[in-house]
All heavy atoms as atom14 arrays in JSON, in Angstrom:
{
  "sequence": "MSAYVDAADGLAFVCETCETHYDPDAGECPECGDWMFVAVLRPAAIVPARRLVGEAS",
  "atom14_mask": [
    [1, 1, 1, 1, 1, 1, 1, 1, 0, 0, 0, 0, 0, 0],
    [1, 1, 1, 1, 1, 1, 0, 0, 0, 0, 0, 0, 0, 0],
    [1, 1, 1, 1, 1, 0, 0, 0, 0, 0, 0, 0, 0, 0],
    [1, 1, 1, 1, 1, 1, 1, 1, 1, 1, 1, 1, 0, 0],
    [1, 1, 1, 1, 1, 1, 1, 0, 0, 0, 0, 0, 0, 0],
    [1, 1, 1, 1, 1, 1, 1, 1, 0, 0, 0, 0, 0, 0],
    [1, 1, 1, 1, 1, 0, 0, 0, 0, 0, 0, 0, 0, 0],
    [1, 1, 1, 1, 1, 0, 0, 0, 0, 0, 0, 0, 0, 0],
    [1, 1, 1, 1, 1, 1, 1, 1, 0, 0, 0, 0, 0, 0],
    [1, 1, 1, 1, 0, 0, 0, 0, 0, 0, 0, 0, 0, 0],
    [1, 1, 1, 1, 1, 1, 1, 1, 0, 0, 0, 0, 0, 0],
    [1, 1, 1, 1, 1, 0, 0, 0, 0, 0, 0, 0, 0, 0],
    [1, 1, 1, 1, 1, 1, 1, 1, 1, 1, 1, 0, 0, 0],
    [1, 1, 1, 1, 1, 1, 1, 0, 0, 0, 0, 0, 0, 0],
    [1, 1, 1, 1, 1, 1, 0, 0, 0, 0, 0, 0, 0, 0],
    [1, 1, 1, 1, 1, 1, 1, 1, 1, 0, 0, 0, 0, 0],
    [1, 1, 1, 1, 1, 1, 1, 0, 0, 0, 0, 0, 0, 0],
    [1, 1, 1, 1, 1, 1, 0, 0, 0, 0, 0, 0, 0, 0],
    [1, 1, 1, 1, 1, 1, 1, 1, 1, 0, 0, 0, 0, 0],
    [1, 1, 1, 1, 1, 1, 1, 0, 0, 0, 0, 0, 0, 0],
    [1, 1, 1, 1, 1, 1, 1, 1, 1, 1, 0, 0, 0, 0],
    [1, 1, 1, 1, 1, 1, 1, 1, 1, 1, 1, 1, 0, 0],
    [1, 1, 1, 1, 1, 1, 1, 1, 0, 0, 0, 0, 0, 0],
    [1, 1, 1, 1, 1, 1, 1, 0, 0, 0, 0, 0, 0, 0],
    [1, 1, 1, 1, 1, 1, 1, 1, 0, 0, 0, 0, 0, 0],
    [1, 1, 1, 1, 1, 0, 0, 0, 0, 0, 0, 0, 0, 0],
    [1, 1, 1, 1, 0, 0, 0, 0, 0, 0, 0, 0, 0, 0],
    [1, 1, 1, 1, 1, 1, 1, 1, 1, 0, 0, 0, 0, 0],
    [1, 1, 1, 1, 1, 1, 0, 0, 0, 0, 0, 0, 0, 0],
    [1, 1, 1, 1, 1, 1, 1, 0, 0, 0, 0, 0, 0, 0],
    [1, 1, 1, 1, 1, 1, 1, 1, 1, 0, 0, 0, 0, 0],
    [1, 1, 1, 1, 1, 1, 0, 0, 0, 0, 0, 0, 0, 0],
    [1, 1, 1, 1, 0, 0, 0, 0, 0, 0, 0, 0, 0, 0],
    [1, 1, 1, 1, 1, 1, 1, 1, 0, 0, 0, 0, 0, 0],
    [1, 1, 1, 1, 1, 1, 1, 1, 1, 1, 1, 1, 1, 1],
    [1, 1, 1, 1, 1, 1, 1, 1, 0, 0, 0, 0, 0, 0],
    [1, 1, 1, 1, 1, 1, 1, 1, 1, 1, 1, 0, 0, 0],
    [1, 1, 1, 1, 1, 1, 1, 0, 0, 0, 0, 0, 0, 0],
    [1, 1, 1, 1, 1, 0, 0, 0, 0, 0, 0, 0, 0, 0],
    [1, 1, 1, 1, 1, 1, 1, 0, 0, 0, 0, 0, 0, 0],
    [1, 1, 1, 1, 1, 1, 1, 1, 0, 0, 0, 0, 0, 0],
    [1, 1, 1, 1, 1, 1, 1, 1, 1, 1, 1, 0, 0, 0],
    [1, 1, 1, 1, 1, 1, 1, 0, 0, 0, 0, 0, 0, 0],
    [1, 1, 1, 1, 1, 0, 0, 0, 0, 0, 0, 0, 0, 0],
    [1, 1, 1, 1, 1, 0, 0, 0, 0, 0, 0, 0, 0, 0],
    [1, 1, 1, 1, 1, 1, 1, 1, 0, 0, 0, 0, 0, 0],
    [1, 1, 1, 1, 1, 1, 1, 0, 0, 0, 0, 0, 0, 0],
    [1, 1, 1, 1, 1, 1, 1, 0, 0, 0, 0, 0, 0, 0],
    [1, 1, 1, 1, 1, 0, 0, 0, 0, 0, 0, 0, 0, 0],
    [1, 1, 1, 1, 1, 1, 1, 1, 1, 1, 1, 0, 0, 0],
    [1, 1, 1, 1, 1, 1, 1, 1, 1, 1, 1, 0, 0, 0],
    [1, 1, 1, 1, 1, 1, 1, 1, 0, 0, 0, 0, 0, 0],
    [1, 1, 1, 1, 1, 1, 1, 0, 0, 0, 0, 0, 0, 0],
    [1, 1, 1, 1, 0, 0, 0, 0, 0, 0, 0, 0, 0, 0],
    [1, 1, 1, 1, 1, 1, 1, 1, 1, 0, 0, 0, 0, 0],
    [1, 1, 1, 1, 1, 0, 0, 0, 0, 0, 0, 0, 0, 0],
    [1, 1, 1, 1, 1, 1, 0, 0, 0, 0, 0, 0, 0, 0]
  ],
  "atom14_positions": [
    [[23.34, 11.58, -53.15], [22.86, 10.29, -53.61], [21.52, 10.51, -54.33], [20.61, 11.07, -53.78], [22.69, 9.36, -52.41], [22.17, 8.01, -52.78], [21.83, 6.92, -51.35], [23.29, 7.04, -50.41], [0.0, 0.0, 0.0], [0.0, 0.0, 0.0], [0.0, 0.0, 0.0], [0.0, 0.0, 0.0], [0.0, 0.0, 0.0], [0.0, 0.0, 0.0]],
    [[21.43, 10.07, -55.56], [20.19, 10.25, -56.31], [19.3, 9.04, -56.13], [19.75, 7.96, -55.8], [20.5, 10.47, -57.79], [21.11, 9.31, -58.32], [0.0, 0.0, 0.0], [0.0, 0.0, 0.0], [0.0, 0.0, 0.0], [0.0, 0.0, 0.0], [0.0, 0.0, 0.0], [0.0, 0.0, 0.0], [0.0, 0.0, 0.0], [0.0, 0.0, 0.0]],
    [[18.03, 9.24, -56.34], [17.06, 8.14, -56.24], [16.24, 8.1, -57.51], [15.87, 9.13, -58.05], [16.17, 8.33, -55.03], [0.0, 0.0, 0.0], [0.0, 0.0, 0.0], [0.0, 0.0, 0.0], [0.0, 0.0, 0.0], [0.0, 0.0, 0.0], [0.0, 0.0, 0.0], [0.0, 0.0, 0.0], [0.0, 0.0, 0.0], [0.0, 0.0, 0.0]],
    [[15.95, 6.91, -57.99], [15.13, 6.73, -59.18], [13.96, 5.84, -58.81], [14.16, 4.75, -58.29], [15.94, 6.06, -60.29], [15.12, 5.72, -61.51], [14.79, 6.69, -62.43], [14.66, 4.43, -61.71], [14.03, 6.38, -63.53], [13.89, 4.11, -62.81], [13.59, 5.09, -63.72], [12.83, 4.78, -64.82], [0.0, 0.0, 0.0], [0.0, 0.0, 0.0]],
    [[12.77, 6.33, -59.04], [11.58, 5.55, -58.74], [10.65, 5.66, -59.93], [10.37, 6.76, -60.41], [10.86, 6.05, -57.47], [9.58, 5.3, -57.25], [11.76, 5.92, -56.26], [0.0, 0.0, 0.0], [0.0, 0.0, 0.0], [0.0, 0.0, 0.0], [0.0, 0.0, 0.0], [0.0, 0.0, 0.0], [0.0, 0.0, 0.0], [0.0, 0.0, 0.0]],
    [[10.18, 4.53, -60.43], [9.21, 4.51, -61.51], [7.84, 4.56, -60.88], [7.36, 3.58, -60.34], [9.38, 3.25, -62.35], [8.5, 3.26, -63.58], [7.53, 4.04, -63.62], [8.78, 2.49, -64.5], [0.0, 0.0, 0.0], [0.0, 0.0, 0.0], [0.0, 0.0, 0.0], [0.0, 0.0, 0.0], [0.0, 0.0, 0.0], [0.0, 0.0, 0.0]],
    [[7.21, 5.72, -60.92], [5.92, 5.92, -60.26], [4.83, 5.03, -60.83], [3.9, 4.67, -60.14], [5.51, 7.38, -60.34], [0.0, 0.0, 0.0], [0.0, 0.0, 0.0], [0.0, 0.0, 0.0], [0.0, 0.0, 0.0], [0.0, 0.0, 0.0], [0.0, 0.0, 0.0], [0.0, 0.0, 0.0], [0.0, 0.0, 0.0], [0.0, 0.0, 0.0]],
    [[4.95, 4.66, -62.1], [3.9, 3.88, -62.75], [3.74, 2.5, -62.11], [2.64, 2.03, -61.94], [4.2, 3.73, -64.23], [0.0, 0.0, 0.0], [0.0, 0.0, 0.0], [0.0, 0.0, 0.0], [0.0, 0.0, 0.0], [0.0, 0.0, 0.0], [0.0, 0.0, 0.0], [0.0, 0.0, 0.0], [0.0, 0.0, 0.0], [0.0, 0.0, 0.0]],
    [[4.83, 1.87, -61.75], [4.72, 0.52, -61.18], [5.24, 0.41, -59.76], [5.28, -0.67, -59.2], [5.42, -0.5, -62.07], [6.87, -0.15, -62.34], [7.42, 0.74, -61.68], [7.44, -0.8, -63.21], [0.0, 0.0, 0.0], [0.0, 0.0, 0.0], [0.0, 0.0, 0.0], [0.0, 0.0, 0.0], [0.0, 0.0, 0.0], [0.0, 0.0, 0.0]],
    [[5.65, 1.52, -59.16], [6.07, 1.51, -57.77], [7.41, 0.86, -57.53], [7.69, 0.44, -56.42], [0.0, 0.0, 0.0], [0.0, 0.0, 0.0], [0.0, 0.0, 0.0], [0.0, 0.0, 0.0], [0.0, 0.0, 0.0], [0.0, 0.0, 0.0], [0.0, 0.0, 0.0], [0.0, 0.0, 0.0], [0.0, 0.0, 0.0], [0.0, 0.0, 0.0]],
    [[8.27, 0.78, -58.55], [9.56, 0.13, -58.39], [10.66, 1.13, -58.09], [10.66, 2.24, -58.6], [9.95, -0.63, -59.66], [9.14, -1.87, -59.99], [9.63, -2.48, -61.29], [9.19, -2.89, -58.88], [0.0, 0.0, 0.0], [0.0, 0.0, 0.0], [0.0, 0.0, 0.0], [0.0, 0.0, 0.0], [0.0, 0.0, 0.0], [0.0, 0.0, 0.0]],
    [[11.6, 0.7, -57.26], [12.83, 1.45, -57.03], [13.97, 0.53, -57.44], [13.89, -0.69, -57.24], [12.96, 1.84, -55.57], [0.0, 0.0, 0.0], [0.0, 0.0, 0.0], [0.0, 0.0, 0.0], [0.0, 0.0, 0.0], [0.0, 0.0, 0.0], [0.0, 0.0, 0.0], [0.0, 0.0, 0.0], [0.0, 0.0, 0.0], [0.0, 0.0, 0.0]],
    [[15.01, 1.08, -58.05], [16.15, 0.28, -58.47], [17.31, 0.55, -57.52], [17.69, 1.68, -57.28], [16.52, 0.61, -59.92], [15.41, 0.26, -60.86], [14.46, 1.2, -61.21], [15.29, -1.02, -61.37], [13.42, 0.86, -62.06], [14.26, -1.36, -62.22], [13.31, -0.41, -62.56], [0.0, 0.0, 0.0], [0.0, 0.0, 0.0], [0.0, 0.0, 0.0]],
    [[17.88, -0.54, -56.94], [18.87, -0.44, -55.88], [20.1, -1.26, -56.28], [19.99, -2.4, -56.69], [18.29, -0.98, -54.55], [19.29, -0.86, -53.43], [16.99, -0.27, -54.2], [0.0, 0.0, 0.0], [0.0, 0.0, 0.0], [0.0, 0.0, 0.0], [0.0, 0.0, 0.0], [0.0, 0.0, 0.0], [0.0, 0.0, 0.0], [0.0, 0.0, 0.0]],
    [[21.28, -0.65, -56.11], [22.55, -1.34, -56.37], [22.69, -2.51, -55.4], [22.47, -2.36, -54.2], [23.7, -0.35, -56.19], [25.33, -1.11, -56.33], [0.0, 0.0, 0.0], [0.0, 0.0, 0.0], [0.0, 0.0, 0.0], [0.0, 0.0, 0.0], [0.0, 0.0, 0.0], [0.0, 0.0, 0.0], [0.0, 0.0, 0.0], [0.0, 0.0, 0.0]],
    [[23.06, -3.68, -55.92], [23.23, -4.86, -55.06], [24.42, -4.71, -54.12], [24.4, -5.26, -53.02], [23.44, -6.12, -55.91], [22.18, -6.65, -56.51], [22.4, -7.99, -57.19], [23.54, -8.38, -57.46], [21.39, -8.65, -57.45], [0.0, 0.0, 0.0], [0.0, 0.0, 0.0], [0.0, 0.0, 0.0], [0.0, 0.0, 0.0], [0.0, 0.0, 0.0]],
    [[25.44, -3.96, -54.5], [26.65, -3.85, -53.69], [26.52, -2.83, -52.57], [26.77, -3.14, -51.41], [27.85, -3.49, -54.58], [27.99, -4.48, -55.59], [29.13, -3.39, -53.77], [0.0, 0.0, 0.0], [0.0, 0.0, 0.0], [0.0, 0.0, 0.0], [0.0, 0.0, 0.0], [0.0, 0.0, 0.0], [0.0, 0.0, 0.0], [0.0, 0.0, 0.0]],
    [[26.11, -1.59, -52.92], [26.12, -0.54, -51.89], [24.72, -0.03, -51.54], [24.58, 0.87, -50.72], [26.99, 0.63, -52.34], [26.33, 1.55, -53.74], [0.0, 0.0, 0.0], [0.0, 0.0, 0.0], [0.0, 0.0, 0.0], [0.0, 0.0, 0.0], [0.0, 0.0, 0.0], [0.0, 0.0, 0.0], [0.0, 0.0, 0.0], [0.0, 0.0, 0.0]],
    [[23.68, -0.59, -52.17], [22.28, -0.26, -51.88], [21.91, 1.19, -52.2], [20.98, 1.73, -51.64], [21.93, -0.63, -50.44], [22.08, -2.1, -50.17], [21.67, -2.52, -48.77], [21.32, -1.64, -47.96], [21.69, -3.72, -48.49], [0.0, 0.0, 0.0], [0.0, 0.0, 0.0], [0.0, 0.0, 0.0], [0.0, 0.0, 0.0], [0.0, 0.0, 0.0]],
    [[22.64, 1.81, -53.14], [22.29, 3.14, -53.61], [21.13, 3.02, -54.59], [21.13, 2.14, -55.44], [23.51, 3.79, -54.33], [24.54, 3.94, -53.38], [23.16, 5.12, -54.94], [0.0, 0.0, 0.0], [0.0, 0.0, 0.0], [0.0, 0.0, 0.0], [0.0, 0.0, 0.0], [0.0, 0.0, 0.0], [0.0, 0.0, 0.0], [0.0, 0.0, 0.0]],
    [[20.16, 3.91, -54.49], [19.05, 3.95, -55.45], [19.54, 4.7, -56.68], [20.13, 5.77, -56.54], [17.86, 4.69, -54.86], [17.23, 3.97, -53.72], [15.97, 3.45, -53.78], [17.69, 3.67, -52.48], [15.67, 2.87, -52.64], [16.71, 3.0, -51.83], [0.0, 0.0, 0.0], [0.0, 0.0, 0.0], [0.0, 0.0, 0.0], [0.0, 0.0, 0.0]],
    [[19.32, 4.14, -57.87], [19.72, 4.84, -59.09], [18.96, 4.33, -60.3], [18.34, 3.27, -60.26], [21.23, 4.74, -59.31], [21.73, 3.4, -59.81], [22.08, 3.23, -61.15], [21.87, 2.33, -58.95], [22.55, 2.01, -61.61], [22.34, 1.11, -59.4], [22.68, 0.96, -60.74], [23.14, -0.25, -61.19], [0.0, 0.0, 0.0], [0.0, 0.0, 0.0]],
    [[19.02, 5.1, -61.38], [18.38, 4.73, -62.63], [19.28, 3.76, -63.37], [20.39, 4.13, -63.76], [18.16, 6.01, -63.45], [17.52, 5.74, -64.8], [17.36, 4.56, -65.19], [17.19, 6.72, -65.48], [0.0, 0.0, 0.0], [0.0, 0.0, 0.0], [0.0, 0.0, 0.0], [0.0, 0.0, 0.0], [0.0, 0.0, 0.0], [0.0, 0.0, 0.0]],
    [[18.86, 2.5, -63.6], [19.73, 1.53, -64.27], [20.08, 1.93, -65.7], [21.06, 1.44, -66.25], [18.95, 0.22, -64.21], [17.56, 0.59, -63.86], [17.6, 1.92, -63.17], [0.0, 0.0, 0.0], [0.0, 0.0, 0.0], [0.0, 0.0, 0.0], [0.0, 0.0, 0.0], [0.0, 0.0, 0.0], [0.0, 0.0, 0.0], [0.0, 0.0, 0.0]],
    [[19.3, 2.82, -66.31], [19.63, 3.29, -67.66], [20.94, 4.08, -67.65], [21.56, 4.26, -68.7], [18.51, 4.17, -68.22], [17.26, 3.36, -68.55], [17.38, 2.13, -68.72], [16.18, 3.96, -68.62], [0.0, 0.0, 0.0], [0.0, 0.0, 0.0], [0.0, 0.0, 0.0], [0.0, 0.0, 0.0], [0.0, 0.0, 0.0], [0.0, 0.0, 0.0]],
    [[21.36, 4.56, -66.48], [22.61, 5.3, -66.36], [23.82, 4.38, -66.52], [24.93, 4.85, -66.72], [22.67, 6.02, -65.01], [0.0, 0.0, 0.0], [0.0, 0.0, 0.0], [0.0, 0.0, 0.0], [0.0, 0.0, 0.0], [0.0, 0.0, 0.0], [0.0, 0.0, 0.0], [0.0, 0.0, 0.0], [0.0, 0.0, 0.0], [0.0, 0.0, 0.0]],
    [[23.61, 3.08, -66.43], [24.71, 2.13, -66.53], [25.2, 1.73, -65.15], [24.47, 1.1, -64.4], [0.0, 0.0, 0.0], [0.0, 0.0, 0.0], [0.0, 0.0, 0.0], [0.0, 0.0, 0.0], [0.0, 0.0, 0.0], [0.0, 0.0, 0.0], [0.0, 0.0, 0.0], [0.0, 0.0, 0.0], [0.0, 0.0, 0.0], [0.0, 0.0, 0.0]],
    [[26.41, 2.13, -64.82], [26.97, 1.73, -63.53], [26.44, 2.59, -62.4], [26.0, 3.72, -62.6], [28.49, 1.78, -63.58], [29.04, 3.16, -63.78], [30.55, 3.16, -63.97], [31.09, 2.15, -64.44], [31.17, 4.17, -63.64], [0.0, 0.0, 0.0], [0.0, 0.0, 0.0], [0.0, 0.0, 0.0], [0.0, 0.0, 0.0], [0.0, 0.0, 0.0]],
    [[26.52, 2.06, -61.2], [26.11, 2.77, -59.99], [27.0, 4.01, -59.8], [28.22, 3.89, -59.88], [26.22, 1.85, -58.78], [25.93, 2.69, -57.2], [0.0, 0.0, 0.0], [0.0, 0.0, 0.0], [0.0, 0.0, 0.0], [0.0, 0.0, 0.0], [0.0, 0.0, 0.0], [0.0, 0.0, 0.0], [0.0, 0.0, 0.0], [0.0, 0.0, 0.0]],
    [[26.42, 5.17, -59.54], [27.23, 6.37, -59.37], [28.07, 6.35, -58.09], [29.05, 7.1, -57.99], [26.19, 7.5, -59.33], [24.93, 6.85, -58.89], [24.98, 5.45, -59.43], [0.0, 0.0, 0.0], [0.0, 0.0, 0.0], [0.0, 0.0, 0.0], [0.0, 0.0, 0.0], [0.0, 0.0, 0.0], [0.0, 0.0, 0.0], [0.0, 0.0, 0.0]],
    [[27.73, 5.5, -57.13], [28.47, 5.45, -55.86], [29.65, 4.5, -55.9], [30.74, 4.83, -55.47], [27.54, 5.07, -54.71], [26.49, 6.1, -54.39], [27.07, 7.38, -53.79], [27.99, 7.27, -52.95], [26.62, 8.46, -54.17], [0.0, 0.0, 0.0], [0.0, 0.0, 0.0], [0.0, 0.0, 0.0], [0.0, 0.0, 0.0], [0.0, 0.0, 0.0]],
    [[29.42, 3.26, -56.4], [30.47, 2.25, -56.31], [30.94, 1.71, -57.67], [31.92, 0.98, -57.74], [30.03, 1.09, -55.42], [28.76, 0.04, -56.16], [0.0, 0.0, 0.0], [0.0, 0.0, 0.0], [0.0, 0.0, 0.0], [0.0, 0.0, 0.0], [0.0, 0.0, 0.0], [0.0, 0.0, 0.0], [0.0, 0.0, 0.0], [0.0, 0.0, 0.0]],
    [[30.21, 2.03, -58.76], [30.62, 1.58, -60.08], [30.14, 0.19, -60.46], [30.45, -0.3, -61.53], [0.0, 0.0, 0.0], [0.0, 0.0, 0.0], [0.0, 0.0, 0.0], [0.0, 0.0, 0.0], [0.0, 0.0, 0.0], [0.0, 0.0, 0.0], [0.0, 0.0, 0.0], [0.0, 0.0, 0.0], [0.0, 0.0, 0.0], [0.0, 0.0, 0.0]],
    [[29.37, -0.47, -59.58], [28.85, -1.8, -59.88], [27.77, -1.7, -60.96], [27.12, -0.68, -61.11], [28.28, -2.43, -58.62], [28.11, -3.94, -58.73], [28.21, -4.48, -59.86], [27.87, -4.59, -57.7], [0.0, 0.0, 0.0], [0.0, 0.0, 0.0], [0.0, 0.0, 0.0], [0.0, 0.0, 0.0], [0.0, 0.0, 0.0], [0.0, 0.0, 0.0]],
    [[27.57, -2.78, -61.69], [26.55, -2.81, -62.75], [25.33, -3.65, -62.34], [24.38, -3.77, -63.1], [27.14, -3.38, -64.03], [28.05, -2.43, -64.71], [29.34, -2.14, -64.37], [27.75, -1.6, -65.83], [29.87, -1.2, -65.2], [28.91, -0.84, -66.12], [26.63, -1.42, -66.62], [28.97, 0.07, -67.16], [26.69, -0.52, -67.66], [27.85, 0.22, -67.93]],
    [[25.35, -4.24, -61.16], [24.25, -5.11, -60.73], [23.27, -4.34, -59.87], [23.66, -3.61, -58.97], [24.79, -6.3, -59.93], [25.74, -7.18, -60.72], [24.98, -7.95, -62.17], [23.81, -9.01, -61.4], [0.0, 0.0, 0.0], [0.0, 0.0, 0.0], [0.0, 0.0, 0.0], [0.0, 0.0, 0.0], [0.0, 0.0, 0.0], [0.0, 0.0, 0.0]],
    [[21.98, -4.49, -60.18], [20.95, -3.83, -59.38], [19.77, -4.76, -59.2], [19.65, -5.76, -59.9], [20.49, -2.52, -60.04], [19.79, -2.72, -61.35], [18.41, -2.89, -61.4], [20.49, -2.76, -62.54], [17.75, -3.08, -62.6], [19.84, -2.95, -63.75], [18.47, -3.12, -63.78], [0.0, 0.0, 0.0], [0.0, 0.0, 0.0], [0.0, 0.0, 0.0]],
    [[18.93, -4.46, -58.25], [17.7, -5.2, -58.03], [16.54, -4.21, -58.07], [16.7, -3.05, -57.72], [17.69, -5.97, -56.69], [18.7, -7.09, -56.71], [17.94, -5.06, -55.51], [0.0, 0.0, 0.0], [0.0, 0.0, 0.0], [0.0, 0.0, 0.0], [0.0, 0.0, 0.0], [0.0, 0.0, 0.0], [0.0, 0.0, 0.0], [0.0, 0.0, 0.0]],
    [[15.41, -4.67, -58.5], [14.19, -3.85, -58.5], [13.38, -4.25, -57.28], [13.13, -5.43, -57.06], [13.39, -4.07, -59.77], [0.0, 0.0, 0.0], [0.0, 0.0, 0.0], [0.0, 0.0, 0.0], [0.0, 0.0, 0.0], [0.0, 0.0, 0.0], [0.0, 0.0, 0.0], [0.0, 0.0, 0.0], [0.0, 0.0, 0.0], [0.0, 0.0, 0.0]],
    [[13.01, -3.28, -56.48], [12.24, -3.55, -55.27], [10.99, -2.69, -55.26], [10.97, -1.59, -55.82], [13.07, -3.28, -53.99], [14.24, -4.24, -53.89], [13.56, -1.85, -53.94], [0.0, 0.0, 0.0], [0.0, 0.0, 0.0], [0.0, 0.0, 0.0], [0.0, 0.0, 0.0], [0.0, 0.0, 0.0], [0.0, 0.0, 0.0], [0.0, 0.0, 0.0]],
    [[9.94, -3.19, -54.64], [8.72, -2.41, -54.51], [8.87, -1.37, -53.41], [9.41, -1.66, -52.35], [7.53, -3.32, -54.16], [6.9, -4.08, -55.3], [5.84, -5.03, -54.74], [6.29, -3.15, -56.32], [0.0, 0.0, 0.0], [0.0, 0.0, 0.0], [0.0, 0.0, 0.0], [0.0, 0.0, 0.0], [0.0, 0.0, 0.0], [0.0, 0.0, 0.0]],
    [[8.43, -0.18, -53.7], [8.41, 0.86, -52.67], [7.33, 0.5, -51.65], [6.3, -0.06, -52.01], [8.06, 2.22, -53.28], [9.11, 2.76, -54.22], [8.72, 4.11, -54.76], [7.45, 4.05, -55.47], [6.44, 4.89, -55.3], [6.54, 5.87, -54.45], [5.34, 4.78, -55.98], [0.0, 0.0, 0.0], [0.0, 0.0, 0.0], [0.0, 0.0, 0.0]],
    [[7.53, 0.81, -50.38], [6.49, 0.52, -49.38], [5.14, 1.14, -49.74], [4.1, 0.55, -49.5], [7.06, 1.13, -48.1], [8.53, 1.1, -48.3], [8.74, 1.34, -49.78], [0.0, 0.0, 0.0], [0.0, 0.0, 0.0], [0.0, 0.0, 0.0], [0.0, 0.0, 0.0], [0.0, 0.0, 0.0], [0.0, 0.0, 0.0], [0.0, 0.0, 0.0]],
    [[5.14, 2.31, -50.34], [3.88, 2.97, -50.71], [3.12, 2.17, -51.77], [1.9, 2.31, -51.9], [4.15, 4.38, -51.21], [0.0, 0.0, 0.0], [0.0, 0.0, 0.0], [0.0, 0.0, 0.0], [0.0, 0.0, 0.0], [0.0, 0.0, 0.0], [0.0, 0.0, 0.0], [0.0, 0.0, 0.0], [0.0, 0.0, 0.0], [0.0, 0.0, 0.0]],
    [[3.82, 1.32, -52.53], [3.16, 0.5, -53.54], [2.44, -0.68, -52.89], [1.56, -1.27, -53.49], [4.17, 0.0, -54.56], [0.0, 0.0, 0.0], [0.0, 0.0, 0.0], [0.0, 0.0, 0.0], [0.0, 0.0, 0.0], [0.0, 0.0, 0.0], [0.0, 0.0, 0.0], [0.0, 0.0, 0.0], [0.0, 0.0, 0.0], [0.0, 0.0, 0.0]],
    [[2.85, -1.03, -51.67], [2.26, -2.18, -50.98], [1.22, -1.73, -49.96], [0.13, -2.29, -49.89], [3.36, -2.98, -50.25], [4.41, -3.46, -51.26], [2.78, -4.15, -49.48], [5.66, -4.02, -50.62], [0.0, 0.0, 0.0], [0.0, 0.0, 0.0], [0.0, 0.0, 0.0], [0.0, 0.0, 0.0], [0.0, 0.0, 0.0], [0.0, 0.0, 0.0]],
    [[1.56, -0.72, -49.17], [0.67, -0.23, -48.11], [-0.06, 1.0, -48.62], [0.57, 1.96, -49.05], [1.5, 0.14, -46.86], [0.59, 0.67, -45.77], [2.3, -1.05, -46.39], [0.0, 0.0, 0.0], [0.0, 0.0, 0.0], [0.0, 0.0, 0.0], [0.0, 0.0, 0.0], [0.0, 0.0, 0.0], [0.0, 0.0, 0.0], [0.0, 0.0, 0.0]],
    [[-1.37, 0.98, -48.61], [-2.11, 2.15, -49.09], [-1.82, 3.38, -48.22], [-1.56, 3.27, -47.03], [-3.58, 1.75, -48.99], [-3.62, 0.5, -48.21], [-2.24, -0.08, -48.13], [0.0, 0.0, 0.0], [0.0, 0.0, 0.0], [0.0, 0.0, 0.0], [0.0, 0.0, 0.0], [0.0, 0.0, 0.0], [0.0, 0.0, 0.0], [0.0, 0.0, 0.0]],
    [[-1.88, 4.54, -48.86], [-1.65, 5.79, -48.13], [-2.75, 6.0, -47.11], [-3.92, 5.66, -47.35], [-1.61, 6.96, -49.12], [0.0, 0.0, 0.0], [0.0, 0.0, 0.0], [0.0, 0.0, 0.0], [0.0, 0.0, 0.0], [0.0, 0.0, 0.0], [0.0, 0.0, 0.0], [0.0, 0.0, 0.0], [0.0, 0.0, 0.0], [0.0, 0.0, 0.0]],
    [[-2.4, 6.57, -45.96], [-3.38, 6.84, -44.91], [-4.27, 7.99, -45.34], [-3.82, 8.95, -45.95], [-2.68, 7.19, -43.61], [-1.8, 6.05, -43.12], [-1.14, 6.46, -41.86], [-1.91, 5.87, -40.78], [-1.74, 6.12, -39.5], [-0.82, 6.96, -39.13], [-2.46, 5.53, -38.59], [0.0, 0.0, 0.0], [0.0, 0.0, 0.0], [0.0, 0.0, 0.0]],
    [[-5.55, 7.88, -45.04], [-6.52, 8.94, -45.35], [-7.21, 9.36, -44.08], [-7.43, 8.56, -43.18], [-7.56, 8.43, -46.35], [-7.01, 8.14, -47.69], [-8.13, 7.92, -48.69], [-7.56, 7.51, -49.96], [-8.0, 6.52, -50.69], [-9.05, 5.84, -50.3], [-7.41, 6.21, -51.81], [0.0, 0.0, 0.0], [0.0, 0.0, 0.0], [0.0, 0.0, 0.0]],
    [[-7.56, 10.62, -44.04], [-8.31, 11.13, -42.9], [-9.75, 10.63, -42.99], [-10.27, 10.42, -44.08], [-8.3, 12.65, -42.9], [-6.93, 13.3, -42.74], [-7.07, 14.81, -42.9], [-6.34, 12.95, -41.38], [0.0, 0.0, 0.0], [0.0, 0.0, 0.0], [0.0, 0.0, 0.0], [0.0, 0.0, 0.0], [0.0, 0.0, 0.0], [0.0, 0.0, 0.0]],
    [[-10.38, 10.41, -41.86], [-11.75, 9.96, -41.82], [-12.62, 11.01, -42.55], [-12.49, 12.2, -42.31], [-12.24, 9.8, -40.37], [-13.73, 9.46, -40.33], [-11.43, 8.71, -39.69], [0.0, 0.0, 0.0], [0.0, 0.0, 0.0], [0.0, 0.0, 0.0], [0.0, 0.0, 0.0], [0.0, 0.0, 0.0], [0.0, 0.0, 0.0], [0.0, 0.0, 0.0]],
    [[-13.46, 10.53, -43.47], [-14.33, 11.42, -44.22], [-13.72, 11.96, -45.49], [-14.38, 12.63, -46.26], [0.0, 0.0, 0.0], [0.0, 0.0, 0.0], [0.0, 0.0, 0.0], [0.0, 0.0, 0.0], [0.0, 0.0, 0.0], [0.0, 0.0, 0.0], [0.0, 0.0, 0.0], [0.0, 0.0, 0.0], [0.0, 0.0, 0.0], [0.0, 0.0, 0.0]],
    [[-12.44, 11.65, -45.76], [-11.79, 12.12, -46.97], [-12.27, 11.29, -48.15], [-12.37, 10.07, -48.07], [-10.27, 11.99, -46.82], [-9.5, 12.54, -47.99], [-8.0, 12.4, -47.79], [-7.55, 12.27, -46.64], [-7.29, 12.41, -48.79], [0.0, 0.0, 0.0], [0.0, 0.0, 0.0], [0.0, 0.0, 0.0], [0.0, 0.0, 0.0], [0.0, 0.0, 0.0]],
    [[-12.57, 11.95, -49.25], [-13.03, 11.25, -50.46], [-11.9, 10.46, -51.06], [-10.75, 10.88, -51.02], [-13.57, 12.24, -51.47], [0.0, 0.0, 0.0], [0.0, 0.0, 0.0], [0.0, 0.0, 0.0], [0.0, 0.0, 0.0], [0.0, 0.0, 0.0], [0.0, 0.0, 0.0], [0.0, 0.0, 0.0], [0.0, 0.0, 0.0], [0.0, 0.0, 0.0]],
    [[-12.22, 9.3, -51.64], [-11.18, 8.47, -52.24], [-11.03, 8.72, -53.71], [-11.78, 9.33, -54.35], [-11.44, 6.99, -52.01], [-12.72, 6.66, -52.46], [0.0, 0.0, 0.0], [0.0, 0.0, 0.0], [0.0, 0.0, 0.0], [0.0, 0.0, 0.0], [0.0, 0.0, 0.0], [0.0, 0.0, 0.0], [0.0, 0.0, 0.0], [0.0, 0.0, 0.0]]
  ]
}
């Protein structure tokens, strides 16, 4: 199962039918053949990454 994530905006594209992550530019979902997808935010785009105390930002 392949995953496509646009790092610039933190989006992942997920098939509405089988929830496979894929690049919508590929056309249909490689798992089920559906053409419908949703764009969802990756958790890392919402929750900041954990840093160790004293680590420079």
